[in-house]
DRENPA-3360 file (N, C-alpha, C; in nm, 2 decimals, always signed):
BEGIN
1 = MDLLMYIL = +0.10/-0.11/+0.03/+0.03/-0.03/-0.01/+0.07/+0.16/-0.04 ~ +0.24/+0.06/+0.07/+0.27/+0.26/+0.08/+0.34/+0.28/-0.08 ~ +0.37/+0.18/-0.16/+0.46/+0.18/-0.27/+0.33/+0.24/-0.36 ~ +0.16/+0.13/-0.31/+0.09/+0.30/-0.38/+0.12/+0.40/-0.43 ~ +0.17/+0.44/-0.28/+0.08/+0.50/-0.19/+0.17/+0.70/-0.28 ~ +0.27/+0.65/-0.23/+0.46/+0.68/-0.38/+0.48/+0.67/-0.46 ~ +0.37/+0.65/-0.51/+0.33/+0.58/-0.67/+0.27/+0.67/-0.73 ~ +0.18/+0.69/-0.61/-0.01/+0.79/-0.67/+0.13/+1.02/-0.65;
9 = VIIIIICF = +0.22/+0.97/-0.52/+0.25/+1.13/-0.56/+0.37/+1.19/-0.59 ~ +0.37/+1.09/-0.71/+0.49/+1.11/-0.74/+0.41/+1.13/-0.80 ~ +0.35/+1.10/-0.92/+0.24/+1.16/-1.04/+0.12/+1.19/-1.00 ~ +0.15/+1.28/-0.90/+0.05/+1.41/-0.88/+0.12/+1.45/-0.84 ~ +0.28/+1.50/-0.85/+0.38/+1.60/-0.87/+0.41/+1.59/-1.01 ~ +0.43/+1.51/-1.09/+0.48/+1.51/-1.25/+0.37/+1.61/-1.28 ~ +0.18/+1.57/-1.24/+0.09/+1.66/-1.38/+0.08/+1.78/-1.30 ~ +0.12/+1.83/-1.09/+0.13/+1.92/-1.10/+0.25/+2.01/-1.25;
17 = ILIWYIST = +0.37/+1.95/-1.23/+0.46/+2.00/-1.30/+0.44/+2.03/-1.42 ~ +0.42/+1.86/-1.52/+0.31/+1.94/-1.68/+0.18/+2.08/-1.68 ~ +0.14/+2.08/-1.58/+0.04/+2.18/-1.56/+0.09/+2.33/-1.58 ~ +0.19/+2.29/-1.44/+0.26/+2.44/-1.46/+0.35/+2.49/-1.59 ~ +0.42/+2.39/-1.58/+0.51/+2.35/-1.76/+0.42/+2.41/-1.87 ~ +0.28/+2.33/-1.86/+0.24/+2.44/-2.02/+0.16/+2.50/-1.94 ~ +0.09/+2.59/-1.84/+0.06/+2.78/-1.82/+0.17/+2.80/-1.89 ~ +0.26/+2.79/-1.81/+0.35/+2.92/-1.85/+0.41/+2.96/-1.97;
25 = FNTYQDYV = +0.47/+2.81/-2.03/+0.45/+2.81/-2.21/+0.36/+2.87/-2.30 ~ +0.22/+2.84/-2.23/+0.13/+2.92/-2.32/+0.15/+3.06/-2.26 ~ +0.21/+3.12/-2.18/+0.20/+3.24/-2.10/+0.31/+3.32/-2.21 ~ +0.44/+3.21/-2.24/+0.50/+3.29/-2.34/+0.44/+3.29/-2.47 ~ +0.34/+3.18/-2.49/+0.33/+3.18/-2.62/+0.24/+3.36/-2.69 ~ +0.11/+3.36/-2.54/+0.04/+3.45/-2.53/+0.13/+3.59/-2.54 ~ +0.25/+3.62/-2.50/+0.34/+3.69/-2.48/+0.41/+3.77/-2.64 ~ +0.45/+3.63/-2.69/+0.53/+3.62/-2.91/+0.40/+3.72/-2.94;
33 = IRINEAET = +0.26/+3.62/-2.86/+0.12/+3.68/-3.01/+0.17/+3.86/-3.00 ~ +0.14/+3.92/-2.87/+0.16/+3.98/-2.80/+0.22/+4.09/-2.93 ~ +0.35/+4.02/-2.93/+0.54/+4.08/-2.95/+0.53/+4.11/-3.08 ~ +0.43/+4.02/-3.16/+0.48/+4.06/-3.30/+0.34/+4.15/-3.34 ~ +0.24/+4.13/-3.29/+0.16/+4.15/-3.35/+0.17/+4.38/-3.30 ~ +0.26/+4.37/-3.13/+0.31/+4.56/-3.10/+0.38/+4.58/-3.25 ~ +0.45/+4.49/-3.28/+0.62/+4.52/-3.42/+0.46/+4.54/-3.59 ~ +0.34/+4.47/-3.53/+0.31/+4.46/-3.75/+0.27/+4.61/-3.73;
41 = NIDTILRK = +0.19/+4.65/-3.54/+0.11/+4.78/-3.57/+0.25/+4.88/-3.58 ~ +0.39/+4.91/-3.53/+0.44/+4.99/-3.54/+0.56/+5.01/-3.65 ~ +0.55/+4.87/-3.79/+0.58/+4.83/-3.87/+0.46/+4.95/-3.92 ~ +0.33/+4.95/-4.05/+0.28/+4.95/-4.08/+0.28/+5.08/-4.08 ~ +0.25/+5.13/-3.88/+0.24/+5.31/-3.92/+0.44/+5.41/-3.93 ~ +0.54/+5.24/-3.94/+0.66/+5.39/-3.97/+0.63/+5.32/-4.21 ~ +0.56/+5.20/-4.18/+0.56/+5.23/-4.36/+0.47/+5.36/-4.40 ~ +0.30/+5.39/-4.35/+0.26/+5.51/-4.35/+0.35/+5.63/-4.35;
49 = RFDLLNKS = +0.49/+5.68/-4.21/+0.55/+5.72/-4.24/+0.62/+5.76/-4.34 ~ +0.65/+5.66/-4.44/+0.76/+5.69/-4.53/+0.68/+5.72/-4.66 ~ +0.56/+5.66/-4.72/+0.47/+5.64/-4.77/+0.50/+5.83/-4.77 ~ +0.45/+5.87/-4.72/+0.34/+6.01/-4.65/+0.46/+6.09/-4.70 ~ +0.68/+6.14/-4.71/+0.76/+6.12/-4.73/+0.77/+6.13/-4.86 ~ +0.76/+6.05/-4.86/+0.80/+5.99/-5.01/+0.68/+6.08/-5.11 ~ +0.62/+6.07/-5.05/+0.50/+6.16/-5.12/+0.52/+6.28/-5.17 ~ +0.59/+6.36/-5.03/+0.61/+6.52/-5.04/+0.70/+6.55/-5.09;
57 = IGIIKANC = +0.78/+6.43/-5.14/+0.94/+6.49/-5.26/+0.85/+6.55/-5.32 ~ +0.74/+6.46/-5.44/+0.69/+6.52/-5.61/+0.68/+6.67/-5.48 ~ +0.56/+6.71/-5.39/+0.57/+6.82/-5.42/+0.61/+6.92/-5.41 ~ +0.70/+6.86/-5.28/+0.82/+7.01/-5.28/+0.89/+7.02/-5.34 ~ +0.91/+6.96/-5.47/+1.00/+6.93/-5.60/+0.92/+7.03/-5.69 ~ +0.73/+7.00/-5.69/+0.73/+7.03/-5.79/+0.74/+7.18/-5.72 ~ +0.67/+7.23/-5.70/+0.61/+7.39/-5.58/+0.74/+7.45/-5.53 ~ +0.84/+7.40/-5.53/+0.98/+7.50/-5.50/+1.10/+7.52/-5.57;
65 = NIEGEVLE = +1.20/+7.59/-5.60/+1.34/+7.60/-5.73/+1.47/+7.54/-5.65 ~ +1.44/+7.41/-5.61/+1.47/+7.31/-5.51/+1.63/+7.24/-5.67 ~ +1.73/+7.28/-5.59/+1.89/+7.19/-5.68/+1.86/+7.05/-5.58 ~ +1.93/+6.98/-5.60/+1.98/+6.87/-5.59/+1.84/+6.75/-5.60 ~ +1.91/+6.64/-5.47/+1.71/+6.58/-5.36/+1.70/+6.68/-5.32 ~ +1.50/+6.60/-5.25/+1.51/+6.65/-5.14/+1.45/+6.57/-5.10 ~ +1.46/+6.58/-4.97/+1.44/+6.45/-4.85/+1.57/+6.33/-4.93 ~ +1.68/+6.37/-4.92/+1.77/+6.19/-4.93/+1.78/+6.12/-4.86;
73 = MIVKLRSR = +1.75/+6.10/-4.73/+1.73/+6.00/-4.67/+1.63/+5.92/-4.74 ~ +1.51/+5.98/-4.77/+1.42/+5.84/-4.84/+1.46/+5.78/-4.96 ~ +1.56/+5.91/-5.01/+1.53/+5.81/-5.12/+1.61/+5.70/-5.07 ~ +1.76/+5.74/-5.00/+1.88/+5.63/-5.02/+1.77/+5.47/-4.89 ~ +1.69/+5.52/-4.82/+1.59/+5.44/-4.76/+1.57/+5.34/-4.83 ~ +1.45/+5.38/-5.01/+1.44/+5.26/-5.03/+1.47/+5.12/-5.10 ~ +1.59/+5.13/-5.10/+1.68/+5.01/-5.14/+1.71/+4.92/-4.99 ~ +1.69/+5.01/-4.88/+1.80/+4.95/-4.75/+1.69/+4.85/-4.69;
81 = KLSNFDLD = +1.79/+4.76/-4.60/+1.64/+4.71/-4.57/+1.75/+4.74/-4.39 ~ +1.62/+4.76/-4.34/+1.64/+4.84/-4.16/+1.50/+4.77/-4.04 ~ +1.56/+4.74/-3.99/+1.51/+4.70/-3.86/+1.44/+4.85/-3.81 ~ +1.29/+4.81/-3.70/+1.20/+4.91/-3.68/+1.22/+5.05/-3.62 ~ +1.38/+4.99/-3.53/+1.41/+5.06/-3.44/+1.52/+5.23/-3.54 ~ +1.63/+5.11/-3.63/+1.65/+5.21/-3.71/+1.60/+5.28/-3.82 ~ +1.51/+5.22/-3.88/+1.40/+5.29/-3.94/+1.33/+5.44/-3.96 ~ +1.26/+5.37/-3.74/+1.22/+5.50/-3.68/+1.33/+5.63/-3.68;
89 = RKLYDAIN = +1.44/+5.59/-3.58/+1.51/+5.71/-3.64/+1.62/+5.77/-3.76 ~ +1.57/+5.66/-3.86/+1.58/+5.73/-4.02/+1.51/+5.86/-4.07 ~ +1.34/+5.77/-3.98/+1.24/+5.87/-4.01/+1.19/+5.98/-3.96 ~ +1.30/+6.01/-3.85/+1.25/+6.13/-3.71/+1.34/+6.18/-3.80 ~ +1.49/+6.16/-3.89/+1.56/+6.21/-3.89/+1.46/+6.35/-4.10 ~ +1.40/+6.20/-4.17/+1.35/+6.33/-4.24/+1.20/+6.36/-4.19 ~ +1.21/+6.31/-4.06/+1.08/+6.43/-4.06/+1.11/+6.61/-4.02 ~ +1.24/+6.53/-3.96/+1.25/+6.72/-3.97/+1.31/+6.79/-4.11;
97 = EFNNYREQ = +1.41/+6.68/-4.18/+1.42/+6.76/-4.33/+1.31/+6.78/-4.38 ~ +1.24/+6.73/-4.29/+1.11/+6.81/-4.43/+1.02/+6.91/-4.33 ~ +1.03/+6.93/-4.24/+0.97/+7.00/-4.16/+1.10/+7.20/-4.19 ~ +1.21/+7.12/-4.24/+1.33/+7.28/-4.32/+1.22/+7.28/-4.38 ~ +1.18/+7.21/-4.53/+1.16/+7.24/-4.60/+1.06/+7.36/-4.61 ~ +0.97/+7.35/-4.49/+0.83/+7.35/-4.47/+0.80/+7.54/-4.45 ~ +0.95/+7.51/-4.32/+0.97/+7.68/-4.31/+1.07/+7.71/-4.35 ~ +1.14/+7.68/-4.49/+1.21/+7.80/-4.61/+1.13/+7.78/-4.63;
105 = YEELKAID = +1.02/+7.76/-4.72/+0.99/+7.78/-4.84/+0.77/+7.79/-4.76 ~ +0.80/+7.93/-4.79/+0.68/+7.96/-4.76/+0.57/+7.90/-4.83 ~ +0.58/+7.88/-4.97/+0.45/+7.89/-5.09/+0.39/+7.76/-5.05 ~ +0.48/+7.63/-4.93/+0.46/+7.52/-4.93/+0.34/+7.46/-4.79 ~ +0.30/+7.56/-4.75/+0.22/+7.63/-4.68/+0.10/+7.64/-4.76 ~ +0.07/+7.70/-4.85/-0.02/+7.73/-4.87/-0.11/+7.65/-5.00 ~ +0.00/+7.47/-5.03/-0.10/+7.30/-5.03/-0.15/+7.26/-4.97 ~ -0.28/+7.29/-5.08/-0.29/+7.13/-5.02/-0.30/+7.03/-4.98;
113 = SFLKIEIA = -0.28/+6.94/-5.02/-0.13/+6.78/-5.00/-0.09/+6.77/-4.90 ~ -0.01/+6.90/-4.98/+0.09/+6.93/-4.86/+0.15/+6.93/-4.73 ~ +0.01/+7.02/-4.72/-0.06/+7.04/-4.59/-0.18/+6.87/-4.49 ~ -0.20/+6.85/-4.58/-0.23/+6.70/-4.58/-0.15/+6.58/-4.51 ~ -0.03/+6.60/-4.61/+0.11/+6.54/-4.54/+0.14/+6.56/-4.42 ~ +0.12/+6.71/-4.41/+0.22/+6.73/-4.26/+0.13/+6.73/-4.15 ~ -0.02/+6.75/-4.22/-0.15/+6.68/-4.03/-0.12/+6.49/-4.09 ~ -0.10/+6.43/-4.14/-0.07/+6.24/-4.13/+0.07/+6.25/-4.08;
121 = LNETEADI = +0.18/+6.35/-4.08/+0.25/+6.26/-4.03/+0.25/+6.33/-3.91 ~ +0.20/+6.41/-3.81/+0.16/+6.47/-3.72/+0.08/+6.38/-3.64 ~ -0.03/+6.26/-3.68/-0.11/+6.19/-3.69/-0.05/+6.06/-3.67 ~ +0.04/+6.04/-3.75/+0.16/+5.93/-3.75/+0.27/+5.91/-3.63 ~ +0.32/+6.02/-3.49/+0.37/+6.08/-3.51/+0.29/+5.98/-3.32 ~ +0.18/+6.04/-3.30/+0.10/+5.99/-3.21/+0.06/+5.87/-3.19 ~ -0.02/+5.77/-3.30/-0.04/+5.64/-3.36/+0.16/+5.57/-3.24 ~ +0.30/+5.61/-3.33/+0.40/+5.53/-3.27/+0.44/+5.58/-3.14;
129 = IASRKYYN = +0.40/+5.67/-3.09/+0.46/+5.70/-2.94/+0.35/+5.57/-2.89 ~ +0.19/+5.59/-2.94/+0.12/+5.48/-2.84/+0.12/+5.36/-2.91 ~ +0.20/+5.27/-2.99/+0.23/+5.22/-3.03/+0.37/+5.15/-2.98 ~ +0.41/+5.22/-2.94/+0.56/+5.20/-2.90/+0.59/+5.16/-2.73 ~ +0.43/+5.27/-2.64/+0.44/+5.21/-2.50/+0.39/+5.12/-2.52 ~ +0.32/+5.10/-2.56/+0.24/+4.92/-2.60/+0.37/+4.86/-2.61 ~ +0.39/+4.83/-2.70/+0.53/+4.75/-2.78/+0.63/+4.71/-2.59 ~ +0.62/+4.88/-2.57/+0.70/+4.82/-2.47/+0.72/+4.76/-2.26;
137 = DIITDYNK = +0.58/+4.84/-2.26/+0.46/+4.75/-2.17/+0.49/+4.60/-2.20 ~ +0.49/+4.57/-2.36/+0.42/+4.36/-2.40/+0.58/+4.33/-2.31 ~ +0.68/+4.41/-2.32/+0.80/+4.37/-2.38/+0.87/+4.42/-2.21 ~ +0.82/+4.46/-2.15/+0.85/+4.47/-1.97/+0.75/+4.33/-1.87 ~ +0.69/+4.32/-1.94/+0.64/+4.18/-1.95/+0.66/+4.13/-1.90 ~ +0.71/+4.01/-2.02/+0.81/+3.94/-2.16/+0.91/+3.92/-2.02 ~ +0.97/+4.03/-2.06/+1.17/+4.04/-2.00/+1.13/+3.99/-1.81 ~ +0.99/+4.05/-1.80/+1.05/+3.96/-1.60/+1.02/+3.85/-1.65;
145 = LVTKFPSN = +0.91/+3.75/-1.74/+0.92/+3.64/-1.73/+1.02/+3.55/-1.77 ~ +1.08/+3.59/-1.79/+1.26/+3.57/-1.92/+1.29/+3.49/-1.80 ~ +1.30/+3.64/-1.72/+1.43/+3.66/-1.56/+1.43/+3.60/-1.48 ~ +1.24/+3.53/-1.45/+1.21/+3.55/-1.30/+1.20/+3.41/-1.26 ~ +1.25/+3.37/-1.20/+1.18/+3.23/-1.17/+1.09/+3.19/-1.09 ~ +1.00/+3.08/-1.10/+1.01/+2.95/-1.13/+1.06/+3.01/-1.36 ~ +0.96/+3.13/-1.36/+0.93/+3.13/-1.57/+1.08/+3.11/-1.55 ~ +1.19/+3.18/-1.60/+1.29/+3.11/-1.64/+1.35/+3.03/-1.72;
153 = IVAKICHY = +1.31/+2.90/-1.62/+1.33/+2.80/-1.66/+1.29/+2.71/-1.82 ~ +1.15/+2.72/-1.82/+1.06/+2.72/-1.89/+1.16/+2.80/-1.99 ~ +1.20/+2.97/-2.00/+1.18/+3.04/-2.07/+1.39/+2.96/-2.11 ~ +1.47/+2.93/-2.05/+1.57/+2.89/-2.11/+1.55/+2.71/-2.16 ~ +1.46/+2.62/-2.18/+1.40/+2.58/-2.23/+1.33/+2.59/-2.40 ~ +1.31/+2.63/-2.36/+1.22/+2.67/-2.52/+1.32/+2.78/-2.55 ~ +1.45/+2.82/-2.54/+1.54/+2.93/-2.64/+1.38/+3.04/-2.60 ~ +1.35/+3.13/-2.49/+1.31/+3.26/-2.47/+1.39/+3.34/-2.41;
161 = DYKPYFDG = +1.47/+3.45/-2.50/+1.63/+3.53/-2.43/+1.50/+3.58/-2.45 ~ +1.63/+3.72/-2.36/+1.56/+3.87/-2.28/+1.57/+3.93/-2.44 ~ +1.45/+4.04/-2.46/+1.43/+4.09/-2.58/+1.41/+4.26/-2.53 ~ +1.49/+4.33/-2.67/+1.57/+4.50/-2.64/+1.38/+4.57/-2.65 ~ +1.40/+4.71/-2.56/+1.29/+4.84/-2.60/+1.23/+4.80/-2.71 ~ +1.22/+4.91/-2.69/+1.19/+4.97/-2.85/+1.30/+5.00/-2.91 ~ +1.34/+5.15/-2.78/+1.48/+5.27/-2.86/+1.64/+5.17/-2.85 ~ +1.57/+5.00/-2.86/+1.66/+4.93/-2.88/+1.82/+4.95/-2.77;
169 = KDMTDEII = +1.81/+4.97/-2.64/+1.86/+5.03/-2.57/+1.86/+4.82/-2.53 ~ +1.98/+4.77/-2.51/+2.00/+4.66/-2.46/+2.02/+4.69/-2.27 ~ +1.90/+4.70/-2.21/+1.89/+4.78/-2.01/+2.01/+4.59/-1.94 ~ +2.07/+4.52/-2.02/+2.20/+4.45/-1.93/+2.32/+4.47/-1.99 ~ +2.31/+4.56/-2.09/+2.45/+4.53/-2.09/+2.59/+4.61/-2.01 ~ +2.69/+4.61/-2.03/+2.79/+4.67/-1.99/+2.77/+4.91/-2.05 ~ +2.70/+4.94/-2.07/+2.72/+5.06/-2.18/+2.61/+5.12/-2.09 ~ +2.72/+5.25/-2.01/+2.66/+5.34/-1.90/+2.63/+5.46/-1.90;
177 = NDFKL = +2.68/+5.44/-2.07/+2.62/+5.60/-2.11/+2.49/+5.68/-2.13 ~ +2.43/+5.54/-2.22/+2.31/+5.53/-2.30/+2.18/+5.52/-2.11 ~ +2.11/+5.60/-2.20/+2.00/+5.67/-2.05/+1.89/+5.53/-2.03 ~ +1.91/+5.50/-1.92/+1.83/+5.35/-1.91/+1.70/+5.43/-1.78 ~ +1.57/+5.31/-1.72/+1.52/+5.34/-1.66/+1.62/+5.22/-1.49;
% end
C-alpha cells in the first residue's frame, strides 16, 4: 500500500509540474503573439510615415525651386532593409528635414496636398508614440517572465531570450552612457 501511495504522490507531483509548465509555456506564447502584433502595428505606422514623406518629395520639387535631392534620406532608404528601430530613427531625421523645407519655403504652406501630408505625419507621430508604449509595456512583462524564477526555467528550455525595448537599448549591457530606467 505504501508503494502505491508513493507512486500516486509522484504521479500527482509530475502532473502539477506538467500543468505548470504548460501554463507557463502558454503565457510565453501569448506574449510572443502580442509582441508580434505590436511590431506589426509599428511597422504599419512606419510604412505609412515613409510613404507620406515619399509623396512629399514630388510636392516639394514641383512647387519649390530646389536643386539636387529633396529628402535624400528617404531616397536612400528605399533600397535598404532596416529594423523598425533603425527605420524609426531615420524617419525622424527625415521628418526634421521635411519641417525644414516647410519653414524655408512659405509657398508650401499654401498647398493643400502638402498640408494634408503634414497633418497625416503629425497623426502618425501620435500613433507611433502609443505603439511604442504598448510594445515596451509588453516587453517589460515578457522580460520579467524571462528573468524571474521559476518561469525562467521554461525560458531556458524553450530558448526565449531577453528582448530589447523599442529604443533599441539593451538594459543588461555594460554601456552606462545611455539612458536607462
